[in-house]
VEXSEZA-692467 format. One record per residue (C-alpha): residue in one letter; x, y, z. Coordinates in steps of 0.05 Angstrom, whole numbers, plus 5000, padded with zeros to 4 digits. Last residue first. Layout:
<sites>
res|px|py|pz
A|X|Y|Z
...
</sites>
This chain:
<sites>
res|px|py|pz
Y|7753|4923|4380
V|7826|4951|4404
R|7879|4945|4361
E|7948|4905|4387
I|8009|4949|4361
Y|8005|4990|4431
E|8040|4953|4481
N|8083|4919|4431
Y|8107|4994|4406
M|8181|4988|4442
K|8186|4920|4411
H|8187|4952|4338
V|8257|4976|4348
D|8284|4908|4364
D|8244|4873|4303
A|8268|4925|4256
S|8339|4904|4273
S|8331|4830|4271
V|8300|4846|4201
F|8357|4885|4180
A|8406|4834|4203
S|8381|4791|4155
N|8344|4725|4164
E|8281|4739|4128
Y|8315|4777|4072
E|8362|4720|4049
P|8308|4702|4005
W|8296|4770|3964
S|8228|4796|3960
Q|8245|4847|4023
F|8296|4887|3979
E|8250|4896|3910
M|8198|4918|3956
F|8247|4960|3990
L|8269|4993|3922
D|8206|5004|3899
Y|8189|5040|3961
M|8245|5084|3957
Q|8236|5093|3882
I|8159|5115|3893
P|8184|5164|3952
S|8235|5194|3904
L|8311|5167|3904
D|8368|5212|3898
N|8386|5214|3973
F|8395|5151|3976
Q|8446|5156|3937
T|8469|5115|3861
F|8542|5120|3853
I|8544|5040|3846
N|8490|5038|3800
Y|8418|5022|3802
N|8380|5002|3741
K|8336|4944|3765
K|8386|4894|3736
V|8448|4935|3778
L|8406|4919|3837
K|8406|4842|3823
V|8487|4846|3815
G|8488|4890|3874
C|8457|4833|3926
G|8525|4797|3925
P|8524|4801|4002
V|8460|4817|4034
I|8462|4869|4094
K|8529|4897|4076
E|8518|4894|4005
L|8449|4938|4021
T|8501|5002|4038
P|8543|4984|3986
I|8492|4986|3929
V|8447|5045|3957
R|8499|5099|3970
N|8497|5127|4034
S|8493|5209|4021
P|8423|5206|4065
K|8457|5198|4128
Y|8400|5177|4175
L|8361|5164|4106
N|8375|5093|4106
H|8352|5077|4183
R|8293|5118|4179
V|8274|5098|4103
F|8282|5015|4126
H|8248|5026|4190
W|8189|5060|4161
F|8191|5005|4107
N|8191|4950|4158
K|8129|4980|4192
V|8091|4978|4126
N|8122|4913|4109
Q|8088|4882|4182
K|8026|4906|4160
G|8019|4870|4097
G|8035|4869|4023
F|8062|4940|4018
L|7999|4970|3974
I|7955|4918|4004
F|7968|4946|4070
L|7958|5017|4048
D|7897|5005|4006
P|7854|5052|4058
K|7908|5102|4045
P|7917|5146|4111
E|7878|5212|4104
L|7901|5285|4110
K|7855|5341|4090
V|7882|5417|4088
V|7869|5484|4107
D|7933|5528|4101
F|7950|5580|4147
F|7957|5651|4137
M|8007|5711|4145
I|8056|5697|4198
D|8073|5628|4169
Q|8072|5650|4104
Q|8147|5690|4121
D|8171|5623|4144
C|8147|5587|4077
I|8187|5638|4042
S|8253|5633|4086
Q|8264|5688|4138
K|8282|5644|4202
R|8273|5675|4267
K|8206|5664|4278
A|8188|5660|4351
K|8229|5724|4376
N|8195|5765|4310
T|8128|5749|4334
C|8075|5698|4313
W|8008|5712|4342
P|7982|5672|4403
V|7930|5669|4380
F|7890|5644|4320
A|7853|5702|4276
K|7922|5732|4251
R|7938|5669|4212
D|7878|5682|4160
V|7851|5628|4128
L|7872|5593|4061
G|7847|5536|4015
F|7821|5468|4005
M|7887|5423|4000
K|7880|5354|3994
Y|7914|5291|4017
N|7925|5215|4014
F|7975|5188|4057
L|8022|5132|4074
M|8073|5143|4016
Q|8080|5217|4013
F|8080|5217|4084
M|8131|5167|4097
I|8178|5203|4048
Y|8168|5275|4071
T|8174|5252|4143
T|8236|5211|4131
S|8267|5280|4097
R|8316|5268|4042
R|8263|5277|3989
R|8242|5349|4022
A|8261|5384|3951
P|8192|5347|3932
N|8152|5397|3972
V|8093|5361|4003
L|8101|5344|4071
E|8155|5395|4097
N|8122|5447|4052
W|8058|5440|4093
I|8095|5451|4155
S|8125|5513|4134
P|8048|5535|4106
S|8024|5524|4181
I|7962|5482|4180
A|7894|5490|4185
L|7871|5424|4193
Y|7817|5371|4170
L|7839|5302|4191
V|7810|5232|4168
P|7825|5173|4214
R|7835|5103|4197
G|7817|5051|4243
F|7809|5044|4311
M|7884|5047|4330
A|7899|5107|4284
L|7890|5163|4330
S|7937|5123|4376
T|7966|5062|4351
Q|7960|5027|4280
F|8035|5021|4273
V|8049|5052|4218
T|7991|5100|4222
S|8003|5126|4294
M|8076|5131|4273
I|8056|5180|4214
L|8000|5212|4260
H|8055|5221|4312
N|8105|5257|4256
I|8045|5304|4237
F|8038|5319|4308
G|8109|5337|4315
L|8113|5378|4259
K|8081|5442|4300
N|8039|5492|4275
V|7972|5454|4274
V|7901|5477|4282
G|7845|5435|4286
I|7788|5378|4259
L|7790|5306|4267
Q|7743|5258|4225
I|7744|5192|4271
C|7734|5124|4241
S|7745|5133|4163
E|7709|5090|4117
E|7723|5018|4108
E|7793|4990|4082
W|7824|4992|4159
E|7764|4956|4190
K|7727|4999|4229
S|7726|5004|4307
Q|7673|5048|4338
V|7710|5111|4376
N|7671|5111|4453
N|7735|5093|4482
F|7783|5148|4444
L|7813|5188|4507
D|7809|5123|4551
Y|7850|5086|4506
V|7906|5139|4508
N|7904|5145|4583
H|7902|5073|4584
K|7974|5070|4547
S|7998|5126|4592
K|7981|5082|4648
I|8026|5018|4623
I|8077|5069|4590
N|8099|5104|4658
S|8156|5140|4624
S|8110|5178|4585
H|8107|5154|4508
M|8032|5158|4491
I|8009|5218|4534
R|8075|5255|4507
S|8049|5238|4432
I|7979|5261|4450
D|8011|5336|4449
I|7958|5363|4400
L|7906|5321|4430
N|7904|5366|4490
A|7863|5333|4544
E|7799|5350|4584
K|7742|5316|4551
I|7679|5339|4517
S|7612|5326|4498
L|7566|5357|4445
R|7505|5344|4405
E|7456|5319|4453
P|7483|5342|4514
L|7463|5417|4478
K|7457|5465|4538
N|7504|5428|4589
C|7552|5422|4531
L|7556|5498|4525
K|7573|5498|4601
T|7628|5450|4599
L|7652|5492|4539
E|7659|5552|4586
N|7693|5513|4636
Y|7743|5485|4587
F|7761|5551|4558
N|7791|5587|4625
S|7811|5512|4642
Q|7854|5506|4584
N|7851|5424|4570
E|7806|5419|4513
Y|7778|5358|4472
M|7707|5371|4444
H|7669|5306|4416
I|7617|5339|4364
F|7551|5312|4347
P|7504|5324|4284
V|7549|5365|4229
N|7498|5403|4210
A|7531|5469|4182
N|7501|5507|4241
L|7535|5459|4289
L|7603|5467|4250
E|7599|5544|4259
Q|7585|5537|4326
T|7644|5486|4345
L|7694|5537|4308
L|7671|5597|4355
G|7673|5547|4412
L|7718|5602|4449
G|7780|5547|4454
P|7761|5484|4411
N|7828|5455|4428
M|7822|5398|4379
E|7746|5381|4346
I|7729|5310|4343
V|7671|5279|4293
H|7653|5211|4300
N|7606|5187|4249
T|7609|5251|4207
N|7617|5220|4140
K|7606|5259|4074
L|7590|5317|4121
L|7667|5333|4121
D|7678|5336|4041
D|7620|5389|4035
K|7642|5424|4100
I|7719|5433|4091
L|7720|5501|4063
S|7658|5539|4091
V|7684|5511|4157
F|7744|5543|4157
E|7708|5611|4120
K|7659|5609|4181
A|7708|5603|4229
T|7752|5663|4200
N|7686|5708|4206
P|7681|5681|4282
N|7753|5709|4301
I|7786|5687|4357
L|7809|5616|4335
Y|7862|5589|4387
L|7923|5559|4375
Q|7960|5506|4423
S|8029|5484|4404
V|8044|5558|4416
N|8060|5544|4493
K|8059|5615|4518
T|8125|5653|4511
E|8100|5694|4450
S|8049|5727|4492
L|7979|5734|4458
Y|7939|5688|4497
N|7936|5710|4570
Q|7936|5789|4571
I|7908|5802|4505
I|7860|5741|4507
N|7829|5762|4575
V|7825|5837|4566
K|7787|5825|4498
F|7743|5774|4513
K|7672|5805|4525
P|7690|5856|4466
L|7706|5794|4418
F|7682|5821|4345
S|7718|5889|4342
A|7748|5887|4408
V|7802|5828|4381
Y|7826|5870|4327
P|7814|5938|4371
E|7856|5913|4425
Y|7913|5883|4387
Y|7933|5934|4342
Q|7951|5991|4396
K|7974|5932|4438
N|8027|5920|4390
N|8074|5976|4413
N|8141|5971|4394
I|8112|5953|4319
K|8164|5905|4278
G|8137|5847|4327
T|8130|5805|4270
S|8054|5798|4276
C|8046|5878|4278
N|8086|5892|4226
V|8061|5835|4173
F|7994|5870|4195
Q|8006|5939|4187
T|8036|5931|4116
F|7973|5888|4090
N|7924|5937|4125
L|7894|5933|4194
H|7822|5941|4218
P|7786|5897|4171
T|7822|5838|4197
S|7775|5777|4179
K|7760|5788|4111
K|7811|5828|4098
I|7862|5772|4109
V|7841|5733|4052
R|7839|5791|4001
L|7911|5809|4034
I|7936|5737|4012
A|7917|5756|3936
S|7944|5827|3944
N|8008|5802|3968
N|8021|5751|3909
S|8067|5799|3873
E|8102|5821|3925
T|8123|5749|3953
A|8089|5708|3998
R|8062|5662|3948
S|8129|5645|3922
V|8127|5576|3929
S|8047|5573|3901
T|8071|5607|3838
K|8132|5568|3829
S|8093|5505|3823
I|8095|5453|3883
K|8085|5389|3849
L|8033|5339|3892
I|8055|5267|3889
K|8007|5215|3856
V|8024|5148|3873
M|8032|5099|3810
V|8050|5026|3840
T|8109|4984|3820
M|8127|4912|3843
</sites>
């Protein structure tokens, strides 16, 4: 069984956006919201090359948020803060973010969720863009109290829950699985259930600079739990370039995350927004790597749309095959240099003849396979009569048991 999957090709231009030849384009994005810093000052400040960053923090924050200047500088610029929670502090960038996503978002706004709204700048722009109702999730008390007041003023358009959705995997997989299950269900108890093939049940907006959130989204899609337990979510994210690279760069084909993302999701990139408009800022200590994408992380975020494929279960011939494909990829990419035929011969003796007919040879390794080739190999593997009684299925079932508390969707 073969299926055509569009895989985004990373051009030399997009991979080298942080080089000198592209600095001017990035600077145009930054200057819209950072009028007081030139490119050199911005990079130096963001990477900690200037000893006294306060001289740049203060005028930047005071230029548009004088009321919150002291609070932000004292509490949200430290590199020791939990950088999984980023907060938008520039109203100009809030406008740019919403302008990039609003045309697509407004096609379906039946349950809009905003993660970590903080000062409510993005919230206000979403309201101005005619999003009818926003469900906010915030757990920082400094912001939560202010957002609660805003909800009381606009109860017909806003609600708020005390939670950090960026770390939702910790809620779901805590030591007390039963209690955490109810916590996760309670977070989304007002979401209307939809069939997988229908329009999205959730439209989630936020900032992501940790790959763990994306891995949780993949797992949620595979097992239809958490964010995907009521149907398909759509996510509009400002995401770090290094994470985006992990998801769309074919050079990452050895990665389970890359393979699963490519096969499970449709995606689109809308544009860029200034990284400096989000606190905490990147620092030298927080960013030790110096690859191109890591250098880009201190300058901008990619604004993207992620959406599980509506025909996902048709593509794989059933929900169970999606789970087994995840196990197949994870198991065989544990050591990517393993060869395909000898590995599968251990599970189904004599299968090498079938694989040779499919143009595999004795030297083909799992790390040679693209996402679509990995999919084709799995679909061939699961079509064999020996598959159902194989050690692979028993192993997959054992792994799936840990998710049994979550697999059944709620209606």
